[in-house]
Structures are given as structure tokens and as C-alpha cells.
N, C-alpha and C positions, 0 to 999 in steps of 0.2 A: 722478376717473374712475370708471367703473362696472365692477365685477367680476362676471362671470356664471359661476357654478359649472359645471364640465363635467359632463354627465350620464353616469354610469358604467353599465356593464353588469354584471349579477350572474348567477351560475350557480345555476339552480334546477332540480333534478331531471332533469338531462339536456338542458336547452335554455336558451338565453339569453333573458332577459326584458328588454325595452327600457324603461328608466325614462321615456322620452319619453311613454309612455302615461299616466303619472301627472301630476298637476298640476305645472307648472313652478315651481321655487323662486323666490321673490321676489329680484330682483337686490339685491346689497349694495353700498352706496356707500362707498368708502374714499378718504380724502384721501391725498396723496403721502406724508406722514409716517407715517400708519398702515400703508400698504402696505409701506414700507421696513422697519418693525418686524416686520411679519408675514412677510416674505420676505427676511431679511437675507442678503447675499452675503458670508458670513463668510470664505470663502477669500481674498477680495481684500483683506481688512483688513490682513493681514501675510503676505506670501508671498515666500519666498526663491527665488532663481533655481536654485541647486544645493545639495543637501544630501548628507550622508555618514552612513552607519551602519557602524560597525566591529564585527567580532567573529570568533570562531573557528568558530561555527556547527557545533559538533561533538557532536550534530547540530543542524540548525535545528529549532526547536520553536514551540509556540503563542506563547510569550513573544516570540520573535523576530518572528513574524508580526504581533503587536500593535505592536511597536516600529516595524517597517518600514511598516506601514499608517498609523500615526500620523505618520510622517515624510513619506510620499508625499503625504498630504493637504495638506502645507504648503509643498511645493517644486515647481518646474517639472520638475526632473530630480533623480533620486536615484542616488548611487553606493553600492554595497555593498562595503566593503573586507573582504577575506577574509584573516585572519591565519593563517599556517601555519608549521610547523617539521617537520624530518625525524622527530621523535619522535611526531608526532601519530598516534593509533590509527586515524583515518579519513583517507584520502587527500584532499588539497586538490582533486584533479580531481573526485572524487565529490561533495564538498561544493559545489563551484562548479556542478556539474550540478544539484544539488538547488535551489540558490538561483535559477538561471536558470529552472527549471521552476516554482518557486513565485512568483517575482516578475518576470514578463515586463515588459519596458519599463525595468527597472532595469539599470544597468551594473555587472557584477561585476568588481572589480579586485583586484590584488594589494595587500598592505598597504604596499608601498613605491612605489606608482605612483599617488600622489594627484594629482587635478586641483584647481584652485582651487575651493574650496567656501565658501559663506556661513554654513553652519550644520552642526553636528554633533549628531546625536541619539543619546542613550545612556540607559541606566538606571543608570549609574555616575557619581557626582559626581567621581570621581578623573580622569575624562577632561577636566576643565577645562584642565589644563596642555596636553594634546594639542590641544584646540581653540584655545587661545591661540597655539600654535606655527603653526597654520594660518591664524591671523587670522580665526577663525570664532566664531560664537556657539554656546554649548552649551545645548541644550534637553533637559531630563531627562524621561523617561517611566517611570512606575511604578518609581521607585528602590527601593522597599521590596518589590517583587515581590508585591504584594498582589492586584493584578488578575489576573495569570496566575502562580500560585505554582509555578514550575518552573525547573530549571536543566539544562543539558546534562550536568553531572556526575551528577545524579540519574538521568537517562535512561540514560546509559552504565552506571551501576551496576545498574539493574534496569529494562530497557526494557519488559518485560511489564507491570510494575506501573504504569508511566507511559505506557502505550500511547496513551491518548487525547490526550496532549499533542503527538503527532507527526502530520504530514500523511501520507496514504497513500504518497506517493512516498518518504518517509523511512522509514516503517514497514517497507517492503520489505527494507531493510538488516538489520533485526532479526528478520524472519520466520523461523520454523523450519519447514522442509519435511520432512514425514514420508512416506515411500513405503511402501505396503502391497503386498506381492508374494506370489506363490505360484502353485500349479498352478490350472488351470481348475476352477471349482466349489468353491474352498476358502473362499469367503465374503468375498472382498476388498471387493466393492461394498457388501455389508451392513455390514461393519465400518467402512468409510469413512463411510458415511451416519450411523451411530451416533456415531462420534467427532466428525464435523462438527457434528451437532446438540448433542452434549454440550458442546463448547467454543464453540458459537455462531460457527462459522466455515464454510468451504466446502471442497469437495474437487474435484479434477480427475477427471472421469469417464474410464472406459475406452472407447475408440472402436472397438475391434475388432468388437463385435457389430453396430453400425450399418453399418460398412463391409462386413461379411459379408452383411448383409441385402440390400444393394443389388447383391450379386453372387450371388444365388440361395442364400444360406445358407453359402457357402464364402468364406473370405478368401484371395484369390489373392496371389501374391508381389508383384505390381505395386502392391498396396495397402499394403505395409509402410511405404513412405515417407510415404504419406498418414496412416497411423496415427501415426507418429512426429511429423510436422509438426503435426497437430491436437493432439496431446498437449502439445507445446511451446507452441503458440499459446494453448491454454486455460490452461496454467500461467502464462504471462506475463500474461494478462488477469486471472486470479484472484489473483495475488500482490498486486494493488492493492486487492483487496476483502477479503482474508483477515484474520482476527482472531487475530493472534499465531502461529497454527499453520495450515498448509495441508497437507492430506492428498492423496496421489496414489494413485488406483486403478490399479495397475501403473505401469511407468516405461519408459524407453528400453531399459534392460537386458533387460526382459521382451520387448520387441518384437524385439530382436536375437536373444535366445535362442529365441524362438518361430520366427523365420525360419530360424535354423540347424537347428532340429530338424525343421521341416516341409519346407524346401526345400533345405537344405544350405548356405545362405548368406543374408545380408541386406545391404541397402545399407551400404557401408563407413562412411559418415558417421555412421550411427546409433550404431555401437559406439565410434566415436572421439569423439563429442560429449561434452565434459566438463560434467557436471552435478553439483551439490553436493546432498547430503541431510544433514539433521541427525540423522535416525534412520531405520532400516529395520526394518519389522515383517514377518517371514517366517512365513506361515501354513502349517501342516502340511496335507497333502492330506486331503480328506474322501473316503472310499472306500465308505461304506455304500451298498448298493443298486446298485453298479456292477458291470459285467462284469469278468472277469479281465483283458481287454485294456485297458479303461479304467483299471483300478487300476494296471496296469503303466505305462501312458502317463503318468499323473499322478505316480506315484512317481518315474519317471525324470526328469520335468521338475523335480520338487522337489529332486532331487539336484544340479541345476545351481547351487543356492543354498548348497550346503554350505560353500563356502569364502568366501562373501560375509559380511563383518561385519554382524551384525544381531541382533535379538532374535526367537527362535522362539516362536510362540504355538501352544499345543496345547489340546486338549479341546473342550468344547462352545462354542457361539457366546457364551454368557454368560461362560464362563471366559476366552475369548480377549479379550473386551471388557474384563474386569477386569484382565487381564495388560497390555493396551495402555495402560490408564489408569495402571497402576503404572509402566510404562516412561517415560511422559511426565512423571509427577511426579518420578521419580528423575533423569531426564535434564535436564529444563528447570525443575524446581521450580515447576511450574504444575499446579493441579488443575482449576479452572474458576472462572469469575467468580461 
């Protein structure tokens, strides 16, 4: 038969250039045997109907992704068996959610709820006895863990060091969220930007200024709920992008405190919303060049944080930045990549 190459399109300087304007390539003649060797349908050579991958997946990592991808390419359907015990440090519900997100189309099952399988895929030769009990073939993948040199034990021991071996949906479990709070004008945004740049991560911005701008420069009480919702939405989105640390420019407590101080109350759900933080950096107010009334307002707002556990940062912007780096090193054992 005659094989006619498809004419591609290329991207050149902002527009597409059609290769049809060039001389057409000379058709190449291939016989059936040559064409079969050129385009082998390797998946049809040996393909099982149903396969199984077993593991604790505590947590799932790139090695598991390699194994499951290796298995999926050779079976029509793949089951992922999740082993669990009451002593596991990560709940089976969370792990099952990770597996379903990472491997859509695979069936995640409990380790005692096996279906009939033809093949078991594993990196451990000791699973031969298990495969024999199921009447299945055992196929090993990277038993020496040379291709993807990682284990779940290593990740649990030091997740920051092995960060790149986890998918974003799993990294979120080990992410450390650091909130930066304080009175207006205390340098929260500047510090968050510097910390995010230093650690090559991102930070959740403060939304009050933008909301105030669309209301003539004043933030009305009705916008408190919008402020809180946008904060939570941004945090949820950026948790999947953050690199080990995620910094928050203000937090829900700040929204609630601000509402109480300015209006006497804030939406109840904001103060009752349960949110976890790995660390709290509390900035002392900056009062230079302010009127007596502004100094009083900022000092009073700062007092609201006196009973909140956290690290107080004082001094110049450089001194506060240095103090923040020291807190993070001491708290998380992480300086920077």
C-alpha cells in the first residue's frame, strides 16, 4: 500500500504556516510486513482482562503512579486494593479520595473485597504467594525502586525533602499554612510577598482593599461575607499550587475582628469556621507619621491578638523578615530550596 505523510502545521512568529505551500513529500511505499513493524499494536499482544495493584498508599507517590500506569496499559480494567488498619497515621477515607482523584477509571476497593483478577502488579516479589492464592499472574515493576527511588515511609519521615515525589492533591496534606496578621499598615502584604518569593511559593492576598474600592473606598458590613468567602476560595485554589508553605495575608479571624470593631458584629459563620494554621506571625503596628487617632486605632486592634498563640515580629521590615525566616526554620526545619 501507499503511505502518504500527513502535512503538519508549524508555529512561526505568531501565525500558522501551511506546509502545503512547500513541495509535497514523495509518497513512501511500504509492504504489509514493513508497516506492521513500523506501527506495532503492542497492547494487543498480551492484554489481561482485569488486574490488581495492592498497597497502603500512605501516601500515594510517584512510584505508585508509575506502577499503576504500568498496570493500566496492560489490562482492560484495573482495581486498586487499599490496605488499611486502625493504627494507620493517614485515614483510609483520605487515601481512597486521593486514589480516586489520581486514577479516574480505576476501581478503589478494600483489601478484603477482591474480584476475580488475572494479574497482580507489584514491585515486591514477595507478593507471589498472594497472586497464587488469587490464581493470578504476578508481574513485577521496578522491584529495586531504581526508576522512582522513593517510599511512603521516606515521605512521612520528611515530606518537605521529598515534596517532588507527591502529586499536588497529596502535597496539600503536608502543606504548612502560615498566617500573617496585624493592624492596618503593619506590612503584612509586603512580608507575605517577600516570604513567598524566598520560598518559591505563593500567598493568599488580602481582599478588603479591592472590595472597598468598588464601594467608594469604604468597606461596608455587607461585604464582610464576600471578604471571607474570597479568602477561603483563594486559599483552596492555591493550596494545590503552593510549594511546602502557603502564606496568608490576613485570615478569617482578622475579618471577624475587623467587623466587630467597625460594626459591632460580623457574620456568625466567619468566627465559627474552623481553620487550621501551622504558624501565626503577628506584626506589631507601624505608627510613624500617623495621627494620634490612627495610632490609637491600630494599637487597639493589635491588642486583640495578645491572647492568640503566635510569634510577634517587631522592628524594621528587614528585621521582621529575618525573624519570620527564623520562625519557619525552627518550626518546620526548612530554610529554602
